[in-house]
LOZA-101159 format. One line per 5 residues: number of its first residue (from 1); their letters; for each residue x, y, z of C-alpha. Coordinates in pm, 1 decimal, always signed. Layout:
// LOZA-101159
NUM> A> X,Y,Z ~ ...
***
This chain:
// LOZA-101159
1> MARPQ> +8940.1,+14883.7,+11890.0 ~ +8784.5,+14629.9,+11652.3 ~ +8938.5,+14284.8,+11635.7 ~ +9117.2,+14216.7,+11303.4 ~ +8919.7,+14001.9,+11059.0
6> TTLFW> +9015.1,+13630.6,+11055.6 ~ +9018.9,+13399.7,+10753.7 ~ +9005.9,+13022.3,+10801.6 ~ +9193.1,+12791.4,+10567.4 ~ +9058.4,+12435.4,+10572.4
11> FRRDL> +9325.6,+12173.0,+10503.8 ~ +9173.4,+11850.9,+10366.2 ~ +9392.8,+11617.7,+10158.0 ~ +9632.4,+11898.4,+10066.6 ~ +9861.8,+11881.0,+10368.9
16> RLGDN> +10137.7,+12100.0,+10229.8 ~ +10236.1,+12465.3,+10208.2 ~ +10404.4,+12454.6,+9867.8 ~ +10200.2,+12442.9,+9544.9 ~ +9877.4,+12502.3,+9731.8
21> PALSE> +9674.6,+12760.3,+9534.4 ~ +9388.7,+12747.5,+9784.2 ~ +9626.4,+12837.8,+10067.6 ~ +9773.4,+13119.0,+9857.7 ~ +9418.4,+13246.9,+9797.1
26> AVART> +9350.9,+13244.7,+10170.6 ~ +9675.8,+13431.3,+10237.0 ~ +9590.2,+13694.0,+9973.2 ~ +9244.3,+13752.1,+10122.7 ~ +9392.1,+13778.7,+10469.9
31> RECGG> +9644.4,+14039.5,+10361.5 ~ +9373.6,+14241.4,+10187.3 ~ +9182.5,+14281.7,+10512.9 ~ +9491.4,+14302.7,+10735.5 ~ +9369.8,+14022.5,+10957.4
36> YLLPV> +9463.7,+13679.8,+11089.6 ~ +9485.8,+13347.5,+10904.3 ~ +9387.4,+13036.4,+11097.6 ~ +9472.1,+12700.1,+10933.5 ~ +9227.3,+12428.4,+11040.5
41> FVWEP> +9174.2,+12056.4,+10990.2 ~ +8856.8,+11863.6,+11069.1 ~ +8910.4,+11509.0,+11197.8 ~ +8606.0,+11307.4,+11092.3 ~ +8482.1,+10996.3,+11268.7
46> RVRRS> +8468.0,+10672.0,+11073.1 ~ +8090.1,+10642.1,+11095.6 ~ +8007.2,+10951.3,+10891.3 ~ +8181.5,+10875.0,+10565.5 ~ +8123.6,+10578.6,+10338.0
51> WAPGD> +8500.1,+10546.2,+10287.4 ~ +8662.5,+10708.8,+10589.1 ~ +9039.3,+10648.4,+10626.0 ~ +9133.2,+10296.6,+10735.3 ~ +9359.7,+10219.8,+11027.5
56> AARWW> +9690.6,+10248.7,+10837.5 ~ +9581.1,+10569.6,+10668.9 ~ +9474.5,+10717.3,+11003.2 ~ +9825.2,+10648.9,+11136.4 ~ +9970.9,+10836.9,+10840.6
61> LWNSL> +9719.8,+11120.5,+10867.4 ~ +9787.0,+11185.4,+11235.6 ~ +10162.9,+11193.4,+11180.5 ~ +10123.0,+11413.2,+10873.5 ~ +9913.8,+11658.2,+11074.9
66> AALDG> +10182.0,+11661.6,+11345.0 ~ +10443.3,+11743.4,+11079.3 ~ +10219.1,+12014.3,+10931.5 ~ +10155.9,+12167.8,+11272.3 ~ +10530.3,+12175.2,+11337.2
71> ELHRR> +10597.0,+12348.4,+11006.3 ~ +10322.1,+12602.8,+11073.7 ~ +10470.9,+12681.4,+11413.6 ~ +10812.1,+12736.1,+11253.3 ~ +10643.7,+12992.5,+11028.2
76> GSRLA> +10468.8,+13172.9,+11311.2 ~ +10131.3,+13003.3,+11268.7 ~ +9952.5,+12697.3,+11409.5 ~ +9695.2,+12433.1,+11322.6 ~ +9349.3,+12434.1,+11482.5
81> LGQGD> +9157.1,+12106.8,+11491.5 ~ +8787.6,+12038.0,+11474.9 ~ +8625.3,+11697.5,+11504.7 ~ +8313.1,+11550.6,+11346.8 ~ +8091.7,+11658.5,+11062.0
86> PTVAL> +8258.0,+11957.1,+10887.1 ~ +7917.4,+12114.9,+10826.3 ~ +7905.2,+12157.4,+11204.8 ~ +8272.9,+12181.4,+11297.8 ~ +8376.0,+12447.9,+11046.3
91> PELAR> +8101.5,+12701.9,+11128.0 ~ +8182.8,+12650.8,+11496.6 ~ +8557.4,+12702.1,+11442.0 ~ +8478.7,+13012.3,+11235.7 ~ +8247.9,+13146.3,+11506.9
96> VAGAG> +8503.1,+13097.6,+11785.7 ~ +8780.2,+13254.7,+11575.1 ~ +8562.3,+13541.1,+11453.3 ~ +8620.2,+13443.9,+11091.1 ~ +8418.5,+13589.2,+10806.4
101> TVVWA> +8561.3,+13366.5,+10532.2 ~ +8659.0,+13000.0,+10499.2 ~ +8878.7,+12894.1,+10204.3 ~ +8951.3,+12540.3,+10090.5 ~ +9046.3,+12329.2,+9788.0
106> AGLEP> +8766.7,+12149.2,+9604.3 ~ +8725.2,+11779.4,+9676.6 ~ +8806.6,+11494.1,+9441.8 ~ +8606.6,+11201.1,+9580.4 ~ +8225.3,+11167.4,+9595.2
111> DELAD> +8204.5,+11232.1,+9970.5 ~ +8435.4,+11532.1,+9939.0 ~ +8236.5,+11680.3,+9652.0 ~ +7916.7,+11643.0,+9853.2 ~ +8088.7,+11811.9,+10147.3
116> DVAVA> +8185.8,+12108.6,+9928.7 ~ +7817.6,+12184.6,+9872.1 ~ +7700.4,+12104.5,+10224.8 ~ +7976.5,+12298.4,+10401.1 ~ +7927.9,+12604.0,+10179.8
121> AALAG> +7555.2,+12597.7,+10259.6 ~ +7619.0,+12561.0,+10634.6 ~ +7864.0,+12850.6,+10631.0 ~ +7624.1,+13068.0,+10432.5 ~ +7355.9,+12994.4,+10688.9
126> AGIQA> +7591.7,+13126.8,+10956.4 ~ +7670.7,+13439.3,+10754.6 ~ +8021.3,+13322.2,+10661.3 ~ +8163.8,+13336.7,+10310.3 ~ +8287.3,+13010.9,+10150.6
131> VVVPS> +8561.4,+13024.5,+9885.8 ~ +8632.0,+12696.3,+9705.8 ~ +8946.4,+12686.4,+9490.5 ~ +9013.1,+12413.3,+9228.5 ~ +9233.1,+12137.3,+9367.8
136> ANLLF> +9598.0,+12118.3,+9266.9 ~ +9634.3,+11754.7,+9374.5 ~ +9604.6,+11625.5,+9017.0 ~ +9774.0,+11714.7,+8690.2 ~ +9447.1,+11743.4,+8499.9
141> DPAAV> +9086.6,+11817.4,+8590.6 ~ +8921.8,+11470.8,+8603.2 ~ +8596.2,+11612.1,+8467.3 ~ +8750.9,+11808.2,+8180.7 ~ +8892.8,+11522.9,+7968.4
146> STRAG> +8644.1,+11348.3,+7739.8 ~ +8617.7,+11163.5,+7411.3 ~ +8509.5,+11339.8,+7092.2 ~ +8159.2,+11217.7,+7169.6 ~ +8174.9,+11390.4,+7509.4
151> RPYTV> +8194.7,+11066.7,+7706.2 ~ +8446.1,+10966.1,+7973.9 ~ +8736.4,+10745.1,+7877.2 ~ +8743.3,+10386.2,+7997.6 ~ +9074.1,+10286.7,+7833.4
156> FTPYW> +9396.1,+10436.0,+7963.1 ~ +9604.9,+10491.1,+7649.9 ~ +9359.3,+10716.7,+7462.6 ~ +9281.2,+10893.0,+7790.7 ~ +9648.1,+10970.2,+7851.2
161> RACLS> +9696.3,+11073.9,+7491.4 ~ +9407.4,+11318.3,+7527.0 ~ +9559.2,+11461.8,+7845.2 ~ +9894.2,+11514.8,+7677.6 ~ +9736.7,+11680.4,+7374.1
166> GPAPA> +9610.3,+11969.7,+7589.3 ~ +9797.6,+12229.8,+7793.7 ~ +10089.0,+12101.0,+7998.9 ~ +10048.4,+12077.3,+8375.5 ~ +10081.1,+12418.8,+8538.8
171> EPWTA> +10400.7,+12520.5,+8712.2 ~ +10395.2,+12456.8,+9087.5 ~ +10330.8,+12753.0,+9315.8 ~ +10581.5,+12850.8,+9583.3 ~ +10479.3,+12839.2,+9948.3
176> PALPS> +10345.4,+13176.4,+10063.2 ~ +10459.6,+13365.4,+10369.8 ~ +10190.7,+13311.9,+10631.1 ~ +10009.8,+13583.8,+10823.1 ~ +9982.8,+13538.5,+11198.7
181> APPDP> +9721.5,+13311.5,+11350.9 ~ +9479.3,+13466.8,+11599.7 ~ +9612.0,+13457.2,+11957.2 ~ +9301.8,+13298.4,+12105.4 ~ +9298.1,+12916.8,+12127.9
186> AGLPL> +9056.8,+12742.1,+11894.6 ~ +8985.2,+12375.0,+11834.6 ~ +9135.8,+12063.0,+11986.5 ~ +9504.4,+11996.9,+12055.3 ~ +9650.1,+11735.5,+11823.9
191> DKLEG> +9740.3,+11493.8,+12102.4 ~ +9370.8,+11453.4,+12188.6 ~ +9330.7,+11255.0,+11865.0 ~ +9638.1,+11034.4,+11895.8 ~ +9436.0,+10748.6,+12039.9
196> EARRA> +9217.4,+10742.5,+11728.1 ~ +9522.7,+10704.7,+11505.6 ~ +9758.6,+10471.4,+11688.6 ~ +9730.4,+10097.1,+11629.3 ~ +9960.9,+9844.3,+11794.8
201> WAAGF> +10010.1,+9651.3,+11471.4 ~ +10134.8,+9970.2,+11298.1 ~ +10416.5,+10026.9,+11546.7 ~ +10681.6,+9952.8,+11283.0 ~ +10555.9,+10206.8,+11030.0
206> AEVWQ> +10768.8,+10487.3,+11174.2 ~ +11083.9,+10290.6,+11090.6 ~ +11014.6,+10307.6,+10716.3 ~ +10807.7,+10624.7,+10664.1 ~ +10838.3,+10996.2,+10730.1
211> PGEAG> +10490.6,+11147.7,+10683.4 ~ +10473.3,+11517.2,+10602.9 ~ +10588.0,+11764.0,+10341.0 ~ +10955.2,+11738.7,+10437.2 ~ +10941.0,+11359.6,+10400.8
216> ARLGV> +10775.4,+11401.4,+10062.7 ~ +11056.1,+11628.3,+9941.5 ~ +11312.1,+11372.9,+10056.3 ~ +11117.5,+11108.0,+9862.6 ~ +11142.4,+11311.2,+9542.6
221> ARLLQ> +11514.6,+11361.9,+9596.0 ~ +11562.5,+10986.7,+9644.0 ~ +11366.2,+10918.6,+9325.7 ~ +11585.8,+11151.2,+9120.2 ~ +11907.6,+11018.6,+9272.6
226> GPLAA> +11823.0,+10650.1,+9241.1 ~ +11518.6,+10464.3,+9105.3 ~ +11431.2,+10703.2,+8820.2 ~ +11732.2,+10618.3,+8604.8 ~ +11640.2,+10247.8,+8581.7
231> YAEER> +11267.0,+10269.4,+8654.2 ~ +11152.4,+10111.8,+8327.4 ~ +11376.6,+9809.0,+8374.1 ~ +11350.7,+9757.1,+8750.0 ~ +11011.6,+9884.5,+8868.5
236> DRPDL> +10863.0,+9531.9,+8862.8 ~ +11138.0,+9394.3,+9089.9 ~ +11015.2,+9380.9,+9452.3 ~ +11361.3,+9268.9,+9562.4 ~ +11508.8,+9604.4,+9458.5
241> ASTSR> +11455.5,+9961.8,+9581.9 ~ +11320.2,+10038.3,+9237.6 ~ +11007.4,+10248.6,+9291.3 ~ +10945.0,+10601.8,+9416.2 ~ +10732.3,+10511.7,+9723.3
246> LSPHL> +10568.7,+10853.1,+9679.7 ~ +10211.5,+10720.0,+9671.7 ~ +10118.5,+10803.1,+10035.1 ~ +10269.6,+11150.7,+10003.8 ~ +10065.7,+11209.6,+9688.2
251> HWGEL> +9747.5,+11070.3,+9839.8 ~ +9764.5,+11299.1,+10142.4 ~ +9865.9,+11598.6,+9935.3 ~ +10200.4,+11645.3,+10108.8 ~ +10324.1,+11665.9,+9752.9
256> SARQV> +10133.7,+11770.5,+9443.1 ~ +10142.6,+11566.8,+9124.2 ~ +10269.7,+11867.5,+8932.4 ~ +10560.4,+11908.3,+9176.8 ~ +10662.0,+11552.4,+9090.7
261> WRAVA> +10600.5,+11614.3,+8721.0 ~ +10816.5,+11925.8,+8725.7 ~ +11099.4,+11752.6,+8913.5 ~ +11110.7,+11466.0,+8661.9 ~ +11068.9,+11705.6,+8368.7
266> GEIAE> +11370.1,+11894.9,+8500.3 ~ +11578.9,+11577.5,+8487.6 ~ +11460.1,+11515.5,+8131.7 ~ +11554.4,+11868.8,+8026.0 ~ +11892.2,+11850.0,+8197.5
271> AGLDL> +11966.9,+11534.9,+7999.1 ~ +11886.7,+11719.8,+7674.7 ~ +11577.2,+11509.6,+7603.4 ~ +11242.8,+11622.1,+7464.0 ~ +10971.0,+11607.8,+7729.7
276> EATVG> +10680.1,+11548.1,+7489.6 ~ +10855.6,+11261.2,+7313.8 ~ +10964.9,+11110.9,+7646.2 ~ +10617.5,+11113.0,+7798.9 ~ +10419.9,+11017.9,+7491.3
281> APKRD> +10604.9,+10707.9,+7372.2 ~ +10482.6,+10403.1,+7568.0 ~ +10722.8,+10116.0,+7618.2 ~ +10587.0,+9796.0,+7463.1 ~ +10603.0,+9460.0,+7637.0
286> GEQAP> +10941.2,+9304.2,+7580.5 ~ +11096.7,+9622.3,+7442.3 ~ +11443.1,+9689.4,+7574.7 ~ +11498.6,+10062.5,+7599.6 ~ +11731.3,+10137.4,+7891.0
291> GLRSS> +11811.9,+10488.4,+7999.8 ~ +11646.5,+10799.6,+8134.3 ~ +11415.7,+10851.6,+7836.0 ~ +11246.3,+10517.4,+7879.0 ~ +11245.9,+10531.1,+8258.0
296> AGAFL> +11120.0,+10888.2,+8295.1 ~ +10844.0,+10822.4,+8044.9 ~ +10741.2,+10505.2,+8226.6 ~ +10733.1,+10685.8,+8559.6 ~ +10527.3,+10979.7,+8432.5
301> RQLGW> +10279.8,+10735.9,+8277.7 ~ +10232.4,+10592.9,+8626.8 ~ +10129.4,+10942.3,+8734.1 ~ +9892.4,+10927.8,+8438.3 ~ +9743.2,+10600.7,+8565.1
306> REFGH> +9674.2,+10772.8,+8897.1 ~ +9498.7,+11052.3,+8706.7 ~ +9297.4,+10790.7,+8513.6 ~ +9168.9,+10646.5,+8840.9 ~ +9032.7,+10984.6,+8946.4
311> HLLRH> +8883.7,+11042.6,+8601.7 ~ +8690.7,+10716.9,+8636.9 ~ +8580.8,+10786.4,+8993.0 ~ +8446.2,+11127.2,+8893.6 ~ +8236.5,+10980.9,+8611.9
316> FPRTP> +8154.6,+10645.1,+8771.4 ~ +8129.9,+10723.4,+9144.4 ~ +7988.6,+10383.3,+9240.6 ~ +8285.8,+10181.1,+9116.1 ~ +8427.6,+10135.7,+9469.2
321> ERPLH> +8113.6,+9930.9,+9540.9 ~ +8000.7,+9797.9,+9202.5 ~ +8181.4,+9660.6,+8895.4 ~ +8203.9,+9898.9,+8603.2 ~ +8091.4,+9615.0,+8376.0
326> ERFAA> +7761.5,+9521.5,+8536.4 ~ +7761.7,+9168.0,+8395.3 ~ +8019.8,+9082.3,+8662.7 ~ +7755.6,+9142.2,+8928.9 ~ +7647.1,+8784.8,+8854.5
331> FPWRD> +7995.0,+8637.9,+8902.0 ~ +7981.0,+8319.9,+9116.4 ~ +8217.2,+8427.4,+9393.2 ~ +8293.9,+8180.0,+9672.0 ~ +8251.7,+8234.3,+10044.9
336> DPAAL> +8556.9,+8090.6,+10222.3 ~ +8653.4,+8279.0,+10541.5 ~ +8946.2,+8047.4,+10611.9 ~ +9101.5,+8110.0,+10269.7 ~ +9048.5,+8485.1,+10306.1
341> EAWRR> +9222.9,+8482.4,+10643.2 ~ +9513.6,+8279.4,+10504.4 ~ +9552.6,+8537.9,+10228.0 ~ +9540.3,+8828.7,+10472.5 ~ +9801.8,+8671.9,+10699.7
346> GLTGY> +10038.6,+8566.6,+10421.0 ~ +9987.3,+8193.5,+10475.1 ~ +9870.3,+8078.5,+10130.5 ~ +10170.0,+7853.8,+10065.9 ~ +10273.8,+8066.2,+9765.3
351> PLVDA> +10585.1,+8255.8,+9878.3 ~ +10554.3,+8563.4,+9652.6 ~ +10191.0,+8615.6,+9757.3 ~ +10275.8,+8565.0,+10122.6 ~ +10576.9,+8797.1,+10108.8
356> GMREL> +10360.6,+9075.3,+9968.7 ~ +10087.0,+9033.8,+10226.2 ~ +10338.5,+9033.7,+10511.1 ~ +10515.0,+9340.3,+10374.0 ~ +10174.7,+9510.1,+10371.1
361> WATGW> +10104.3,+9421.6,+10734.0 ~ +10449.8,+9525.9,+10853.5 ~ +10490.3,+9852.0,+10660.2 ~ +10146.5,+9963.9,+10536.3 ~ +10269.3,+9936.1,+10177.8
366> MHNRA> +10329.5,+9667.5,+9918.5 ~ +10533.9,+9663.5,+9598.9 ~ +10311.8,+9697.3,+9292.9 ~ +10412.7,+9365.0,+9136.8 ~ +10328.5,+9189.6,+9463.8
371> RLVGA> +9996.2,+9378.0,+9471.7 ~ +9909.5,+9251.2,+9124.0 ~ +10003.5,+8891.1,+9198.7 ~ +9841.4,+8892.4,+9541.8 ~ +9520.3,+9049.3,+9414.2
376> SFLVK> +9500.8,+8808.9,+9121.6 ~ +9548.7,+8518.0,+9361.5 ~ +9254.9,+8630.4,+9575.7 ~ +9004.8,+8680.4,+9293.6 ~ +9117.6,+8408.0,+9052.9
381> HLLLP> +9289.3,+8134.0,+9249.9 ~ +9056.8,+8159.2,+9549.0 ~ +8750.7,+8301.5,+9366.1 ~ +8691.3,+8541.4,+9654.4 ~ +8519.3,+8875.7,+9584.3
386> WRSGE> +8736.7,+9165.6,+9475.5 ~ +8550.5,+9379.9,+9729.9 ~ +8704.3,+9168.2,+10008.7 ~ +9050.8,+9253.9,+9883.8 ~ +8961.9,+9616.4,+9823.7
391> EWFWD> +8841.0,+9653.6,+10182.9 ~ +9152.9,+9485.3,+10326.3 ~ +9383.7,+9708.3,+10125.0 ~ +9177.3,+10009.8,+10228.2 ~ +9234.7,+9932.5,+10595.2
396> TLVDA> +9602.1,+9833.5,+10576.7 ~ +9760.8,+10061.4,+10312.4 ~ +9902.7,+10397.8,+10414.0 ~ +9848.7,+10507.2,+10051.6 ~ +9488.5,+10379.6,+10033.7
401> DLANN> +9332.8,+10596.7,+9764.0 ~ +8966.2,+10546.9,+9681.1 ~ +9004.5,+10604.0,+9307.8 ~ +9311.7,+10392.0,+9255.3 ~ +9218.0,+10116.5,+9498.9
406> ALGWQ> +8891.7,+10061.5,+9309.6 ~ +9063.7,+10090.3,+8970.5 ~ +9334.2,+9840.9,+9063.9 ~ +9100.9,+9578.1,+9206.3 ~ +8855.7,+9600.8,+8919.2
411> WVAGC> +9144.3,+9585.6,+8671.9 ~ +9275.4,+9264.5,+8826.0 ~ +8925.8,+9114.8,+8856.0 ~ +8856.1,+9188.2,+8489.3 ~ +8539.5,+9384.3,+8567.1
416> GADAA> +8661.7,+9742.8,+8535.6 ~ +8808.7,+9996.6,+8296.8 ~ +9094.5,+9889.1,+8072.7 ~ +9085.4,+9564.4,+8266.3 ~ +9320.8,+9273.5,+8226.7
421> PYFRI> +9136.1,+8989.7,+8051.5 ~ +8985.2,+8757.2,+8305.9 ~ +9172.6,+8464.1,+8155.8 ~ +9503.8,+8635.1,+8237.6 ~ +9578.9,+8451.6,+8560.6
426> FNPVT> +9917.8,+8516.9,+8715.6 ~ +10113.7,+8208.1,+8815.7 ~ +10273.8,+8307.0,+9149.2 ~ +10565.5,+8070.0,+9096.3 ~ +10667.1,+8195.3,+8753.2
431> QGRRY> +10605.0,+8555.1,+8862.1 ~ +10833.6,+8501.7,+9159.8 ~ +11108.3,+8343.9,+8953.0 ~ +11090.2,+8625.2,+8698.2 ~ +11068.3,+8927.8,+8927.7
436> DPDGA> +11244.2,+8799.2,+9242.5 ~ +11500.2,+8576.0,+9071.5 ~ +11731.5,+8532.5,+9370.0 ~ +11446.9,+8505.8,+9620.7 ~ +11564.9,+8807.8,+9822.6
441> YVRRW> +11213.9,+8955.2,+9856.7 ~ +11068.0,+8624.8,+9975.3 ~ +11352.2,+8564.4,+10219.2 ~ +11305.4,+8908.5,+10372.4 ~ +10933.6,+8876.4,+10436.6
446> VPELA> +10896.3,+8499.2,+10471.2 ~ +11201.6,+8428.0,+10688.6 ~ +11103.4,+8065.7,+10750.0 ~ +11207.5,+8004.7,+10387.5 ~ +11534.1,+8199.9,+10410.8
451> GLPAA> +11748.3,+7887.4,+10397.1 ~ +11606.6,+7762.6,+10066.6 ~ +11814.9,+7808.9,+9750.9 ~ +11678.7,+8034.1,+9475.9 ~ +11579.5,+7732.2,+9266.0
456> HVHAP> +11323.6,+7625.1,+9527.9 ~ +11230.1,+7934.7,+9728.3 ~ +10927.5,+8016.4,+9510.3 ~ +10790.1,+7659.6,+9513.4 ~ +10905.7,+7490.3,+9834.5
461> WLAPA> +10654.3,+7205.3,+9795.3 ~ +10851.1,+7094.0,+9487.9 ~ +11186.1,+7093.0,+9667.1 ~ +11352.4,+6759.1,+9747.5 ~ +11316.9,+6639.8,+10105.0
466> DVLAA> +11686.9,+6683.0,+10177.8 ~ +11681.8,+7044.6,+10054.5 ~ +11384.1,+7121.5,+10279.2 ~ +11550.6,+6953.2,+10575.0 ~ +11875.1,+7143.5,+10523.0
471> AGVTL> +11676.6,+7471.3,+10517.0 ~ +11480.7,+7379.4,+10830.4 ~ +11150.5,+7380.1,+10639.8 ~ +10875.6,+7135.4,+10731.5 ~ +10573.0,+7183.3,+10509.7
476> GETYP> +10257.2,+7199.7,+10713.7 ~ +10451.6,+7298.3,+11025.8 ~ +10702.2,+7577.8,+10961.5 ~ +10536.5,+7684.6,+10633.6 ~ +10203.5,+7580.1,+10479.8
481> PPIVD> +10165.9,+7384.0,+10157.3 ~ +9969.9,+7565.2,+9882.5 ~ +9606.7,+7612.1,+9984.4 ~ +9505.4,+7558.0,+9621.6 ~ +9669.9,+7398.0,+9317.7
486> HGEAR> +9748.6,+7654.0,+9047.2 ~ +9627.3,+7440.3,+8757.3 ~ +9303.0,+7344.6,+8927.7 ~ +9243.8,+7702.5,+9039.2 ~ +9297.3,+7831.7,+8687.3
491> SRALA> +9045.7,+7586.8,+8542.5 ~ +8793.8,+7675.6,+8813.3 ~ +8836.5,+8049.0,+8747.2 ~ +8788.3,+8010.7,+8373.0 ~ +8474.1,+7804.0,+8430.6
496> AYDVV> +8336.8,+8077.3,+8656.9 ~ +8412.5,+8337.3,+8393.1 ~ +8220.8,+8130.0,+8136.2 ~ +7913.4,+8159.6,+8358.4 ~ +7932.2,+8539.2,+8329.7
501> RRAAR> +8014.4,+8533.2,+7960.1 ~ +7719.4,+8308.1,+7878.2 ~ +7481.6,+8515.9,+8091.9 ~ +7582.3,+8828.7,+7898.2 ~ +7484.2,+8684.6,+7560.4
***
């Protein structure tokens, strides 16, 4: 009796069963031929890809795969693992499983798009059909939105307006019932790869994160029950639980953007509000507009900013390595390894910067306001290259996303799309006093300053000697003095910018 036909489904950065059109396509093809469905994942070594996952992301990925494998087993299936170049690993997995078709979702990043072509060619050479389904990991096709002149957008607001003027994001798909996996073993067991994912410094991540689709659903529920209602007013407060913390779940595709969109849209509808008006009315600086309408709109625009990053990466694929505005290639960056290490370790002497960098090291994540201030400090106070910061974030963030990491760093450095003007230089002291007014965020992550009163916790070098003594703070011993003076650093940064501005004339 002939063995039933097997279809392979290749999970990439779509590590979920719900709202996964490519998986549904694989299920449909399997049912048509009455065969088996074998879900697979290919673990790629760092050396092959130009931007392979960093250490924190590899921790998340391994745990997400473990969660996915557990969910597949509960549904009568399993996950098979390959390792190495997918142009080699996938044909081999297909051969061992007796598969005639491999289905996957199209890539979003340059390496992934190149793999789509190369893997399809390798499979064709082995007599195996490749079926590539458009990705559902974004709300809008990053290649389909363009200006009236047919060019990509480089400013967010008109880009987002153009997105909203077209069809609304599609409704999420339900998770399909899965056919059985073939009985024969195929691929590597997951525990064989644990050593490539575990890092001693990431031991605390499990206390604050639950990778996987179930953790992503809990994250959405927490958003709707808590932060969403006051998101517009509180999202810049690192001392509060005021953000969704969904970014790693979105990056790894444990959750689709349109699942989040639909969940928030449901809250808007339940409140009797108009979705189009809520999403399309940006909140201006200084505008006080409390309530769900303002907060839901602000949150959905953050999803839009994520989309904008992928739009830019699709059209400008070298932006992770080169500034969008080429004149910044001549920027007179400094080389100061000691200052870079102080920034990485959270020992700059500026408490808000240091708190953010220590939160990053301890949890693999950093509040967005701390990211902005910390990134600005690196490129403007220290005049160190934005690429140095980009690479550090890439290795230490569990939500490290190529498109948005490049967009964020170039935005802060003033050399990218819709960038903040270079002369906008965040003062870490005033930012701390504004967004961490009681000093709770600093005290949590810089415990050596925990005894300082709020009036001095963001600038301990200005505190009276008796206040420092009462708090047990000795500058230069228990906590460093500032490694650079804000006023001098600002003047130096503006002078460096003048070099670029004059060269561009």
